[in-house]
Backbone atoms as SQL, in Angstrom:
CREATE TABLE atoms (id INTEGER PRIMARY KEY, chain TEXT, resi INTEGER, resn TEXT, atom TEXT, x REAL, y REAL, z REAL);
INSERT INTO atoms VALUES
  (1, 'A', 1, 'MET', 'N', 0.140, 14.022, -0.323),
  (2, 'A', 1, 'MET', 'CA', -0.388, 14.428, 0.964),
  (3, 'A', 1, 'MET', 'C', -1.816, 14.941, 0.816),
  (4, 'A', 2, 'GLU', 'N', -2.045, 15.715, -0.244),
  (5, 'A', 2, 'GLU', 'CA', -3.406, 16.228, -0.448),
  (6, 'A', 2, 'GLU', 'C', -4.385, 15.084, -0.677),
  (7, 'A', 3, 'ALA', 'N', -3.949, 14.045, -1.380),
  (8, 'A', 3, 'ALA', 'CA', -4.826, 12.898, -1.634),
  (9, 'A', 3, 'ALA', 'C', -5.168, 12.169, -0.336),
  (10, 'A', 4, 'ILE', 'N', -4.201, 12.056, 0.552),
  (11, 'A', 4, 'ILE', 'CA', -4.460, 11.416, 1.850),
  (12, 'A', 4, 'ILE', 'C', -5.493, 12.217, 2.626),
  (13, 'A', 5, 'LEU', 'N', -5.326, 13.525, 2.648),
  (14, 'A', 5, 'LEU', 'CA', -6.265, 14.376, 3.367),
  (15, 'A', 5, 'LEU', 'C', -7.655, 14.342, 2.743),
  (16, 'A', 6, 'GLU', 'N', -7.716, 14.289, 1.419),
  (17, 'A', 6, 'GLU', 'CA', -9.019, 14.189, 0.756),
  (18, 'A', 6, 'GLU', 'C', -9.699, 12.878, 1.126),
  (19, 'A', 7, 'GLY', 'N', -8.906, 11.818, 1.247),
  (20, 'A', 7, 'GLY', 'CA', -9.446, 10.529, 1.665),
  (21, 'A', 7, 'GLY', 'C', -10.022, 10.572, 3.067),
  (22, 'A', 8, 'GLU', 'N', -9.520, 11.477, 3.881),
  (23, 'A', 8, 'GLU', 'CA', -10.016, 11.650, 5.241),
  (24, 'A', 8, 'GLU', 'C', -11.114, 12.704, 5.325),
  (25, 'A', 9, 'GLY', 'N', -11.519, 13.237, 4.183),
  (26, 'A', 9, 'GLY', 'CA', -12.631, 14.177, 4.138),
  (27, 'A', 9, 'GLY', 'C', -12.251, 15.632, 4.316),
  (28, 'A', 10, 'ILE', 'N', -10.965, 15.955, 4.234),
  (29, 'A', 10, 'ILE', 'CA', -10.517, 17.333, 4.387),
  (30, 'A', 10, 'ILE', 'C', -10.195, 17.885, 3.009),
  (31, 'A', 11, 'THR', 'N', -11.042, 18.779, 2.520),
  (32, 'A', 11, 'THR', 'CA', -10.841, 19.358, 1.202),
  (33, 'A', 11, 'THR', 'C', -11.034, 20.872, 1.252),
  (34, 'A', 12, 'ASN', 'N', -10.448, 21.520, 0.290),
  (35, 'A', 12, 'ASN', 'CA', -10.591, 22.966, 0.157),
  (36, 'A', 12, 'ASN', 'C', -11.540, 23.196, -1.027),
  (37, 'A', 13, 'GLU', 'N', -12.824, 23.182, -0.743),
  (38, 'A', 13, 'GLU', 'CA', -13.837, 23.281, -1.794),
  (39, 'A', 13, 'GLU', 'C', -13.707, 24.526, -2.666),
  (40, 'A', 14, 'PRO', 'N', -13.509, 25.723, -2.085),
  (41, 'A', 14, 'PRO', 'CA', -13.384, 26.909, -2.948),
  (42, 'A', 14, 'PRO', 'C', -12.197, 26.802, -3.914),
  (43, 'A', 15, 'GLU', 'N', -11.076, 26.262, -3.441),
  (44, 'A', 15, 'GLU', 'CA', -9.903, 26.129, -4.309),
  (45, 'A', 15, 'GLU', 'C', -10.149, 25.098, -5.404),
  (46, 'A', 16, 'THR', 'N', -10.801, 24.008, -5.064),
  (47, 'A', 16, 'THR', 'CA', -11.138, 22.990, -6.064),
  (48, 'A', 16, 'THR', 'C', -12.030, 23.578, -7.143),
  (49, 'A', 17, 'LYS', 'N', -12.998, 24.377, -6.734),
  (50, 'A', 17, 'LYS', 'CA', -13.903, 25.015, -7.690),
  (51, 'A', 17, 'LYS', 'C', -13.132, 25.963, -8.611),
  (52, 'A', 18, 'ARG', 'N', -12.210, 26.767, -8.027),
  (53, 'A', 18, 'ARG', 'CA', -11.407, 27.687, -8.839),
  (54, 'A', 18, 'ARG', 'C', -10.517, 26.930, -9.827),
  (55, 'A', 19, 'LYS', 'N', -9.919, 25.822, -9.390),
  (56, 'A', 19, 'LYS', 'CA', -9.063, 25.036, -10.281),
  (57, 'A', 19, 'LYS', 'C', -9.870, 24.492, -11.459),
  (58, 'A', 20, 'ASN', 'N', -11.063, 23.990, -11.166),
  (59, 'A', 20, 'ASN', 'CA', -11.909, 23.459, -12.237),
  (60, 'A', 20, 'ASN', 'C', -12.318, 24.549, -13.219),
  (61, 'A', 21, 'GLU', 'N', -12.610, 25.748, -12.714),
  (62, 'A', 21, 'GLU', 'CA', -12.972, 26.870, -13.588),
  (63, 'A', 21, 'GLU', 'C', -11.781, 27.287, -14.458),
  (64, 'A', 22, 'ARG', 'N', -10.572, 27.324, -13.862),
  (65, 'A', 22, 'ARG', 'CA', -9.372, 27.663, -14.646),
  (66, 'A', 22, 'ARG', 'C', -9.109, 26.617, -15.716),
  (67, 'A', 23, 'LEU', 'N', -9.305, 25.356, -15.367),
  (68, 'A', 23, 'LEU', 'CA', -9.106, 24.283, -16.332),
  (69, 'A', 23, 'LEU', 'C', -10.083, 24.426, -17.497),
  (70, 'A', 24, 'ALA', 'N', -11.341, 24.701, -17.197),
  (71, 'A', 24, 'ALA', 'CA', -12.348, 24.865, -18.254),
  (72, 'A', 24, 'ALA', 'C', -12.006, 26.050, -19.151),
  (73, 'A', 25, 'ARG', 'N', -11.562, 27.168, -18.554),
  (74, 'A', 25, 'ARG', 'CA', -11.196, 28.334, -19.363),
  (75, 'A', 25, 'ARG', 'C', -9.993, 28.044, -20.246),
  (76, 'A', 26, 'SER', 'N', -9.002, 27.336, -19.721),
  (77, 'A', 26, 'SER', 'CA', -7.813, 27.045, -20.529),
  (78, 'A', 26, 'SER', 'C', -8.159, 26.103, -21.679),
  (79, 'A', 27, 'ILE', 'N', -9.062, 25.180, -21.457),
  (80, 'A', 27, 'ILE', 'CA', -9.489, 24.281, -22.537),
  (81, 'A', 27, 'ILE', 'C', -10.256, 25.066, -23.595),
  (82, 'A', 28, 'GLU', 'N', -11.096, 26.012, -23.151),
  (83, 'A', 28, 'GLU', 'CA', -11.831, 26.857, -24.104),
  (84, 'A', 28, 'GLU', 'C', -10.882, 27.664, -24.974),
  (85, 'A', 29, 'ARG', 'N', -9.768, 28.098, -24.393),
  (86, 'A', 29, 'ARG', 'CA', -8.791, 28.892, -25.145),
  (87, 'A', 29, 'ARG', 'C', -7.899, 28.028, -26.027),
  (88, 'A', 30, 'GLY', 'N', -8.070, 26.726, -25.952),
  (89, 'A', 30, 'GLY', 'CA', -7.330, 25.849, -26.846),
  (90, 'A', 30, 'GLY', 'C', -6.074, 25.236, -26.262),
  (91, 'A', 31, 'ALA', 'N', -5.936, 25.238, -24.948),
  (92, 'A', 31, 'ALA', 'CA', -4.764, 24.606, -24.341),
  (93, 'A', 31, 'ALA', 'C', -4.841, 23.096, -24.565),
  (94, 'A', 32, 'ASN', 'N', -3.700, 22.503, -24.811),
  (95, 'A', 32, 'ASN', 'CA', -3.700, 21.064, -25.048),
  (96, 'A', 32, 'ASN', 'C', -3.694, 20.294, -23.732),
  (97, 'A', 33, 'PHE', 'N', -3.824, 18.993, -23.822),
  (98, 'A', 33, 'PHE', 'CA', -3.905, 18.130, -22.643),
  (99, 'A', 33, 'PHE', 'C', -2.657, 18.217, -21.784),
  (100, 'A', 34, 'VAL', 'N', -1.495, 18.223, -22.413),
  (101, 'A', 34, 'VAL', 'CA', -0.235, 18.259, -21.673),
  (102, 'A', 34, 'VAL', 'C', -0.129, 19.542, -20.854),
  (103, 'A', 35, 'ALA', 'N', -0.473, 20.662, -21.434),
  (104, 'A', 35, 'ALA', 'CA', -0.395, 21.943, -20.726),
  (105, 'A', 35, 'ALA', 'C', -1.323, 21.957, -19.519),
  (106, 'A', 36, 'THR', 'N', -2.542, 21.470, -19.690),
  (107, 'A', 36, 'THR', 'CA', -3.484, 21.466, -18.570),
  (108, 'A', 36, 'THR', 'C', -3.068, 20.455, -17.514),
  (109, 'A', 37, 'PHE', 'N', -2.491, 19.332, -17.926),
  (110, 'A', 37, 'PHE', 'CA', -2.019, 18.306, -16.993),
  (111, 'A', 37, 'PHE', 'C', -0.879, 18.843, -16.134),
  (112, 'A', 38, 'VAL', 'N', 0.082, 19.505, -16.755),
  (113, 'A', 38, 'VAL', 'CA', 1.219, 20.071, -16.030),
  (114, 'A', 38, 'VAL', 'C', 0.749, 21.170, -15.083),
  (115, 'A', 39, 'GLN', 'N', -0.155, 22.019, -15.531),
  (116, 'A', 39, 'GLN', 'CA', -0.659, 23.096, -14.685),
  (117, 'A', 39, 'GLN', 'C', -1.348, 22.524, -13.450),
  (118, 'A', 40, 'HIS', 'N', -2.081, 21.453, -13.631),
  (119, 'A', 40, 'HIS', 'CA', -2.801, 20.848, -12.517),
  (120, 'A', 40, 'HIS', 'C', -1.846, 20.423, -11.403),
  (121, 'A', 41, 'PHE', 'N', -0.695, 19.877, -11.757),
  (122, 'A', 41, 'PHE', 'CA', 0.224, 19.382, -10.748),
  (123, 'A', 41, 'PHE', 'C', 1.199, 20.435, -10.227),
  (124, 'A', 42, 'THR', 'N', 1.341, 21.535, -10.905),
  (125, 'A', 42, 'THR', 'CA', 2.278, 22.545, -10.433),
  (126, 'A', 42, 'THR', 'C', 1.611, 23.636, -9.625),
  (127, 'A', 43, 'VAL', 'N', 0.315, 23.778, -9.734),
  (128, 'A', 43, 'VAL', 'CA', -0.393, 24.808, -8.988),
  (129, 'A', 43, 'VAL', 'C', -0.940, 24.186, -7.709),
  (130, 'A', 44, 'SER', 'N', -0.466, 24.672, -6.602),
  (131, 'A', 44, 'SER', 'CA', -0.957, 24.200, -5.317),
  (132, 'A', 44, 'SER', 'C', -1.395, 25.423, -4.518),
  (133, 'A', 45, 'ASN', 'N', -2.378, 25.231, -3.679),
  (134, 'A', 45, 'ASN', 'CA', -2.891, 26.404, -2.976),
  (135, 'A', 45, 'ASN', 'C', -1.977, 26.803, -1.823),
  (136, 'A', 46, 'VAL', 'N', -1.926, 28.075, -1.561),
  (137, 'A', 46, 'VAL', 'CA', -1.028, 28.659, -0.569),
  (138, 'A', 46, 'VAL', 'C', -1.387, 28.188, 0.834),
  (139, 'A', 47, 'LYS', 'N', -2.660, 28.052, 1.112),
  (140, 'A', 47, 'LYS', 'CA', -3.068, 27.614, 2.448),
  (141, 'A', 47, 'LYS', 'C', -2.481, 26.245, 2.774),
  (142, 'A', 48, 'PHE', 'N', -2.533, 25.326, 1.804),
  (143, 'A', 48, 'PHE', 'CA', -1.993, 23.988, 2.031),
  (144, 'A', 48, 'PHE', 'C', -0.484, 24.034, 2.223),
  (145, 'A', 49, 'ILE', 'N', 0.217, 24.803, 1.403),
  (146, 'A', 49, 'ILE', 'CA', 1.676, 24.879, 1.500),
  (147, 'A', 49, 'ILE', 'C', 2.096, 25.460, 2.852),
  (148, 'A', 50, 'ARG', 'N', 1.424, 26.497, 3.301),
  (149, 'A', 50, 'ARG', 'CA', 1.749, 27.089, 4.611),
  (150, 'A', 50, 'ARG', 'C', 1.476, 26.111, 5.734),
  (151, 'A', 51, 'TRP', 'N', 0.333, 25.417, 5.668),
  (152, 'A', 51, 'TRP', 'CA', 0.008, 24.431, 6.693),
  (153, 'A', 51, 'TRP', 'C', 1.069, 23.340, 6.713),
  (154, 'A', 52, 'LEU', 'N', 1.438, 22.820, 5.562),
  (155, 'A', 52, 'LEU', 'CA', 2.426, 21.752, 5.472),
  (156, 'A', 52, 'LEU', 'C', 3.761, 22.213, 6.038),
  (157, 'A', 53, 'ARG', 'N', 4.190, 23.389, 5.667),
  (158, 'A', 53, 'ARG', 'CA', 5.461, 23.929, 6.161),
  (159, 'A', 53, 'ARG', 'C', 5.448, 24.032, 7.684),
  (160, 'A', 54, 'ASN', 'N', 4.350, 24.518, 8.235),
  (161, 'A', 54, 'ASN', 'CA', 4.268, 24.675, 9.692),
  (162, 'A', 54, 'ASN', 'C', 4.279, 23.343, 10.424),
  (163, 'A', 55, 'PHE', 'N', 3.571, 22.357, 9.903),
  (164, 'A', 55, 'PHE', 'CA', 3.451, 21.101, 10.632),
  (165, 'A', 55, 'PHE', 'C', 4.553, 20.094, 10.307),
  (166, 'A', 56, 'VAL', 'N', 5.351, 20.335, 9.299),
  (167, 'A', 56, 'VAL', 'CA', 6.491, 19.460, 9.045),
  (168, 'A', 56, 'VAL', 'C', 7.526, 19.654, 10.150),
  (169, 'A', 57, 'TYR', 'N', 7.685, 20.890, 10.598),
  (170, 'A', 57, 'TYR', 'CA', 8.706, 21.197, 11.586),
  (171, 'A', 57, 'TYR', 'C', 8.215, 21.148, 13.029),
  (172, 'A', 58, 'ARG', 'N', 6.919, 20.970, 13.233),
  (173, 'A', 58, 'ARG', 'CA', 6.374, 20.880, 14.590),
  (174, 'A', 58, 'ARG', 'C', 6.157, 19.426, 14.967),
  (175, 'A', 59, 'LYS', 'N', 6.338, 19.137, 16.218),
  (176, 'A', 59, 'LYS', 'CA', 6.015, 17.799, 16.711),
  (177, 'A', 59, 'LYS', 'C', 4.584, 17.854, 17.229),
  (178, 'A', 60, 'ALA', 'N', 3.662, 17.699, 16.311),
  (179, 'A', 60, 'ALA', 'CA', 2.247, 17.767, 16.661),
  (180, 'A', 60, 'ALA', 'C', 1.580, 16.465, 16.237),
  (181, 'A', 61, 'PRO', 'N', 0.607, 16.012, 17.000),
  (182, 'A', 61, 'PRO', 'CA', -0.136, 14.815, 16.595),
  (183, 'A', 61, 'PRO', 'C', -0.865, 15.049, 15.271),
  (184, 'A', 62, 'TRP', 'N', -1.022, 13.992, 14.498),
  (185, 'A', 62, 'TRP', 'CA', -1.688, 14.070, 13.202),
  (186, 'A', 62, 'TRP', 'C', -3.089, 14.645, 13.343),
  (187, 'A', 63, 'GLU', 'N', -3.799, 14.266, 14.395),
  (188, 'A', 63, 'GLU', 'CA', -5.164, 14.759, 14.594),
  (189, 'A', 63, 'GLU', 'C', -5.167, 16.279, 14.772),
  (190, 'A', 64, 'GLU', 'N', -4.177, 16.800, 15.491),
  (191, 'A', 64, 'GLU', 'CA', -4.085, 18.246, 15.690),
  (192, 'A', 64, 'GLU', 'C', -3.782, 18.955, 14.363),
  (193, 'A', 65, 'ALA', 'N', -2.888, 18.388, 13.586),
  (194, 'A', 65, 'ALA', 'CA', -2.536, 18.983, 12.293),
  (195, 'A', 65, 'ALA', 'C', -3.747, 18.985, 11.364),
  (196, 'A', 66, 'ARG', 'N', -4.479, 17.879, 11.317),
  (197, 'A', 66, 'ARG', 'CA', -5.681, 17.808, 10.472),
  (198, 'A', 66, 'ARG', 'C', -6.727, 18.815, 10.919),
  (199, 'A', 67, 'ALA', 'N', -6.919, 18.931, 12.229),
  (200, 'A', 67, 'ALA', 'CA', -7.913, 19.887, 12.751),
  (201, 'A', 67, 'ALA', 'C', -7.538, 21.308, 12.363),
  (202, 'A', 68, 'ARG', 'N', -6.260, 21.625, 12.415),
  (203, 'A', 68, 'ARG', 'CA', -5.816, 22.972, 12.050),
  (204, 'A', 68, 'ARG', 'C', -6.063, 23.234, 10.566),
  (205, 'A', 69, 'LEU', 'N', -5.767, 22.252, 9.718),
  (206, 'A', 69, 'LEU', 'CA', -5.993, 22.439, 8.287),
  (207, 'A', 69, 'LEU', 'C', -7.482, 22.620, 7.992),
  (208, 'A', 70, 'THR', 'N', -8.320, 21.887, 8.678),
  (209, 'A', 70, 'THR', 'CA', -9.762, 22.047, 8.494),
  (210, 'A', 70, 'THR', 'C', -10.190, 23.467, 8.823),
  (211, 'A', 71, 'LYS', 'N', -9.642, 24.031, 9.906),
  (212, 'A', 71, 'LYS', 'CA', -9.962, 25.419, 10.268),
  (213, 'A', 71, 'LYS', 'C', -9.425, 26.394, 9.223),
  (214, 'A', 72, 'VAL', 'N', -8.214, 26.134, 8.725),
  (215, 'A', 72, 'VAL', 'CA', -7.618, 27.013, 7.714),
  (216, 'A', 72, 'VAL', 'C', -8.454, 27.009, 6.448),
  (217, 'A', 73, 'TYR', 'N', -8.912, 25.835, 6.027),
  (218, 'A', 73, 'TYR', 'CA', -9.735, 25.735, 4.819),
  (219, 'A', 73, 'TYR', 'C', -11.090, 26.396, 5.011),
  (220, 'A', 74, 'ALA', 'N', -11.589, 26.443, 6.243),
  (221, 'A', 74, 'ALA', 'CA', -12.898, 27.034, 6.499),
  (222, 'A', 74, 'ALA', 'C', -12.854, 28.559, 6.405),
  (223, 'A', 75, 'LYS', 'N', -11.685, 29.160, 6.572),
  (224, 'A', 75, 'LYS', 'CA', -11.563, 30.625, 6.503),
  (225, 'A', 75, 'LYS', 'C', -11.664, 31.068, 5.059),
  (226, 'A', 76, 'LYS', 'N', -12.276, 32.227, 4.856),
  (227, 'A', 76, 'LYS', 'CA', -12.411, 32.750, 3.499),
  (228, 'A', 76, 'LYS', 'C', -11.459, 33.866, 3.262);
C-alpha cells in the first residue's frame, strides 16, 4: 500500500529521512544485511498505520483517503 501511495506522490519525507538515518547507524554499528533488511520491513510509521486502520473500515472514496493521508503527513 505504501508503494502505491508513493507512486501517486504521497510520501512521508521526515519518516523516510529517519529510516535512512537509522539504517546508516545500524550499518556503522556492524549490523548485517539480513538484520537491516528485516528491520526495514517490520518498522512502519504510526501515522500510516492509523490512517490505514481508519480508512479500511470507512466507506470513503480513494481520493478522500489520499487527501487525508497527505494532510496527516504534512503535520509535524
